[in-house]
C-alpha positions as CSV (number, residue, x, y, z in Angstrom):
1,M,133.3,131.1,115.1
2,S,134.5,128.7,117.2
3,A,133.1,130.3,120.3
4,I,129.4,129.7,118.0
5,R,130.2,125.9,117.9
6,A,131.2,126.0,121.5
7,L,127.9,127.0,122.9
8,A,125.5,125.6,120.9
9,A,126.9,121.9,122.2
10,Y,125.8,122.7,125.6
11,A,122.8,125.0,124.5
12,P,118.7,123.8,124.4
13,P,117.6,122.1,121.4
14,P,115.6,125.1,119.3
15,L,118.8,127.2,120.4
16,R,121.6,125.0,119.4
17,R,120.3,124.0,116.1
18,A,119.7,127.9,115.2
19,L,123.1,128.1,116.7
20,S,124.7,125.2,114.8
21,G,122.6,126.8,111.7
22,L,124.1,130.3,112.0
23,W,127.3,128.6,112.1
24,L,127.0,126.4,108.5
25,D,125.4,129.7,106.7
26,I,128.6,131.7,108.0
27,K,130.6,128.5,106.3
28,S,128.4,128.2,102.7
29,L,128.6,132.2,102.0
30,P,131.8,131.7,99.7
31,T,129.2,129.1,97.8
32,R,125.7,129.9,98.3
33,R,123.4,129.9,95.6
34,R,120.4,132.9,95.5
35,G,117.8,131.8,97.1
36,D,119.4,129.0,98.8
37,P,117.6,128.8,102.5
38,W,119.4,129.9,105.4
39,S,120.5,127.2,108.5
40,V,119.3,129.4,111.0
41,I,116.2,129.4,110.3
42,H,115.3,125.4,110.0
43,N,118.7,123.7,110.5
44,V,118.8,120.5,107.9
45,G,122.3,119.6,107.8
46,N,125.1,120.4,106.7
47,G,126.2,120.3,102.5
48,D,124.7,121.9,99.7
49,H,121.5,122.6,99.5
50,Y,120.6,122.1,95.8
51,A,123.3,118.8,95.1
52,I,121.6,117.3,98.2
53,G,118.3,117.0,96.9
54,L,119.5,116.1,93.3
55,Q,121.4,113.2,95.4
56,A,118.8,112.0,97.0
57,V,115.9,112.4,94.0
58,G,118.7,110.1,92.0
59,W,117.8,107.6,94.9
60,L,114.2,107.3,94.4
61,K,115.2,106.7,90.8
62,T,117.5,104.1,91.0
63,Y,116.4,102.3,94.0
64,A,112.7,102.6,94.9
65,G,111.7,103.1,91.0
66,L,110.8,106.8,90.7
67,K,109.0,107.4,87.1
68,P,107.9,110.8,85.4
69,G,104.2,111.5,86.8
70,D,104.6,109.3,89.9
71,A,102.9,111.0,92.8
72,V,105.0,111.3,95.5
73,L,104.6,112.7,99.2
74,D,107.7,113.8,101.2
75,I,107.6,113.3,105.0
76,G,109.7,116.0,106.5
77,C,110.2,117.9,103.4
78,G,112.1,120.7,105.5
79,T,113.5,123.8,103.0
80,G,112.4,122.0,100.0
81,R,115.7,120.5,99.0
82,M,114.1,117.3,96.9
83,A,111.2,119.0,96.7
84,H,113.4,121.2,94.0
85,H,114.0,118.7,91.8
86,L,110.4,117.6,91.8
87,T,108.4,120.4,90.6
88,D,106.9,117.6,87.3
89,H,105.4,115.1,89.9
90,P,102.3,115.6,91.6
91,Y,103.8,116.4,95.2
92,T,103.0,117.1,98.5
93,G,105.3,117.7,101.3
94,F,104.7,118.5,105.3
95,D,107.2,119.3,108.3
96,L,106.6,120.1,111.9
97,A,108.8,123.2,111.1
98,K,106.4,126.3,109.9
99,A,108.9,128.5,108.9
100,A,110.9,125.9,106.5
101,I,106.8,125.5,105.2
102,A,106.2,128.5,104.9
103,M,109.7,129.0,103.2
104,C,108.5,126.2,100.5
105,Q,105.5,127.8,100.0
106,R,107.6,131.0,98.4
107,R,109.8,128.9,96.2
108,Y,107.9,126.3,95.2
109,P,104.0,128.1,94.7
110,K,102.6,125.2,92.5
111,L,103.1,122.3,94.9
112,N,101.7,121.2,97.7
113,F,103.2,122.0,101.2
114,V,101.4,121.4,104.4
115,H,102.5,122.3,108.4
116,L,101.9,119.8,111.2
117,D,102.6,120.7,114.5
118,V,104.4,117.4,115.4
119,W,105.9,117.1,118.9
120,N,109.8,116.4,118.4
121,G,112.2,116.9,121.1
122,D,114.9,118.0,119.2
123,Y,112.7,119.8,116.4
124,N,109.5,121.4,118.0
125,R,109.4,120.9,121.6
126,T,105.9,122.7,121.7
127,G,104.3,120.9,119.2
128,S,100.4,120.1,119.5
129,I,100.0,116.6,117.7
130,A,101.9,113.5,119.0
131,E,104.2,112.0,116.8
132,D,102.3,108.2,116.8
133,K,99.3,110.3,116.4
134,V,100.5,111.8,113.0
135,A,97.8,111.6,109.9
136,F,99.5,112.2,106.7
137,P,98.5,114.4,104.8
138,A,97.0,112.3,101.7
139,E,94.6,109.9,101.3
140,D,94.2,106.7,101.2
141,A,96.1,104.4,98.4
142,S,97.2,107.7,96.5
143,V,100.9,107.8,96.2
144,D,103.2,106.4,94.4
145,V,106.5,106.7,96.2
146,A,106.8,108.1,99.8
147,F,110.4,108.9,101.2
148,A,111.5,110.3,104.7
149,M,115.4,111.5,104.4
150,S,116.9,111.8,107.4
151,V,113.3,111.8,109.7
152,F,114.0,108.8,111.1
153,T,117.1,109.1,112.5
154,H,115.1,111.8,115.0
155,M,112.3,109.7,116.2
156,R,111.6,107.0,118.9
157,F,110.8,103.9,117.5
158,G,107.1,103.8,118.9
159,A,107.0,106.7,116.4
160,M,108.6,105.6,113.6
161,S,106.4,102.6,113.3
162,H,103.3,104.2,113.4
163,Y,104.6,106.4,110.6
164,L,105.5,103.1,108.3
165,R,102.0,102.4,109.4
166,E,100.9,105.5,107.7
167,A,103.0,105.3,105.1
168,V,101.0,101.5,104.3
169,R,97.7,103.4,104.6
170,V,98.8,106.1,101.6
171,L,100.9,104.1,99.3
172,K,98.9,102.4,96.3
173,P,98.9,98.8,96.2
174,G,102.8,97.5,95.2
175,G,104.2,101.7,96.0
176,R,107.1,102.2,97.6
177,F,108.7,103.8,100.8
178,A,112.3,105.2,100.7
179,F,113.5,106.1,104.0
180,T,116.7,106.8,105.7
181,A,117.6,105.5,109.1
182,F,121.2,104.7,111.4
183,S,121.0,101.2,111.9
184,P,123.5,99.1,113.5
185,R,125.2,96.2,112.3
186,E,127.8,94.1,113.3
187,A,131.1,94.6,111.8
188,A,130.6,98.2,111.6
189,N,132.6,100.6,111.9
190,P,130.4,103.9,113.4
191,L,131.3,107.8,113.0
192,F,129.1,108.3,116.2
193,D,129.1,107.6,119.5
194,F,125.9,106.1,119.8
195,Q,124.9,104.7,123.8
196,P,122.4,102.3,124.2
197,Y,118.8,103.9,125.4
198,D,115.9,101.3,125.0
199,A,115.2,98.0,124.1
200,T,115.7,98.7,120.5
201,S,117.5,102.1,119.5
202,S,120.6,104.0,120.9
203,V,121.4,107.9,120.9
204,V,124.1,110.1,120.8
205,D,122.8,112.5,123.5
206,A,120.3,111.5,126.2
207,R,119.4,114.4,127.3
208,S,118.2,114.9,124.0
209,P,117.3,111.4,122.6
210,E,116.2,113.2,119.1
211,R,119.3,114.6,118.4
212,A,120.4,111.5,116.5
213,I,118.6,108.0,116.9
214,A,119.6,104.7,116.0
215,H,117.4,101.8,115.2
216,D,118.4,98.2,115.7
217,H,118.7,97.0,112.4
218,D,116.1,93.8,113.0
219,A,113.8,95.7,115.4
220,L,113.6,98.2,112.3
221,A,112.9,95.4,109.8
222,G,110.6,93.5,111.8
223,A,108.8,96.7,112.6
224,I,108.8,97.1,108.3
225,A,107.2,93.8,108.5
226,A,104.4,94.3,111.2
227,A,103.1,97.2,109.0
228,G,103.0,95.4,106.6
229,L,105.8,96.3,104.1
230,K,107.8,94.3,102.5
231,L,112.2,95.2,102.2
232,V,112.8,96.0,98.2
233,S,116.1,96.4,99.3
234,F,118.5,98.1,101.9
235,H,122.1,99.9,101.2
236,R,124.5,100.1,104.0
237,G,125.2,104.4,104.5
238,A,128.9,105.6,105.1
239,W,127.9,106.7,108.6
240,A,128.8,102.8,109.5
241,A,131.5,101.3,107.2
242,P,131.7,99.7,104.6
243,A,129.1,101.7,102.6
244,D,127.7,100.3,99.8
245,Y,126.1,103.5,98.1
246,D,126.5,107.2,97.9
247,G,124.9,108.6,101.5
248,G,125.6,108.7,104.9
249,Q,122.6,107.6,106.4
250,D,121.5,104.0,105.7
251,L,118.7,103.6,102.6
252,W,115.8,101.0,103.3
253,V,113.0,100.7,100.3
254,V,109.9,98.8,101.2
255,A,107.2,98.5,99.2
256,K,103.0,97.6,99.9
257,A,101.9,94.4,99.0
């Protein structure tokens, strides 16, 4: 088992993610639920698929004001961790992983899932759509709550800024956008060894920046304002203690004016 982990650390991104996913699948065998997706197919990280999705939907209710019947847009929906708990909402989810979308369509046929072949240096190096050219699969001013969980942690600053502008386009007036990020701040105690990458961001692995990216807190706040969004609340994650909510990454909640 340790050989899988060692090989994953030095493999090219697609193979690294698959091997890491295989390791997670092996560890999860004693507690797997029937229907839980296999990480070797699309690796969205460690932990209980059902419980993590339920926890994240709880953040939407607590911090983003999600109400019954709200139309939601799941940006980077992965294998449907949050979709599982949002089947009573008008829901659209999209992702760059074709296998993940196919899995979601089989599991939740009443929800709307869209595959977008978006380029990403760690997740989809053959993607045909540039990250800063993506059009979210939603009409203008049609979404009450949009969210992107552990998405901006794998995107460069310019692409993230484009996603913020797209969020403004699809949100209704007063609509909320909740997203997580690594956003360094002074007096923090980070768990990861981020190294400077460019003027606004730092990375864990310069060979594959999208593996894990942190965006400067003030620069991110500036991008939010420039996109036409206003800050509702910010919550510090456990990745850089002290945390003030129960998530691992920082949680930002912003709203369309």
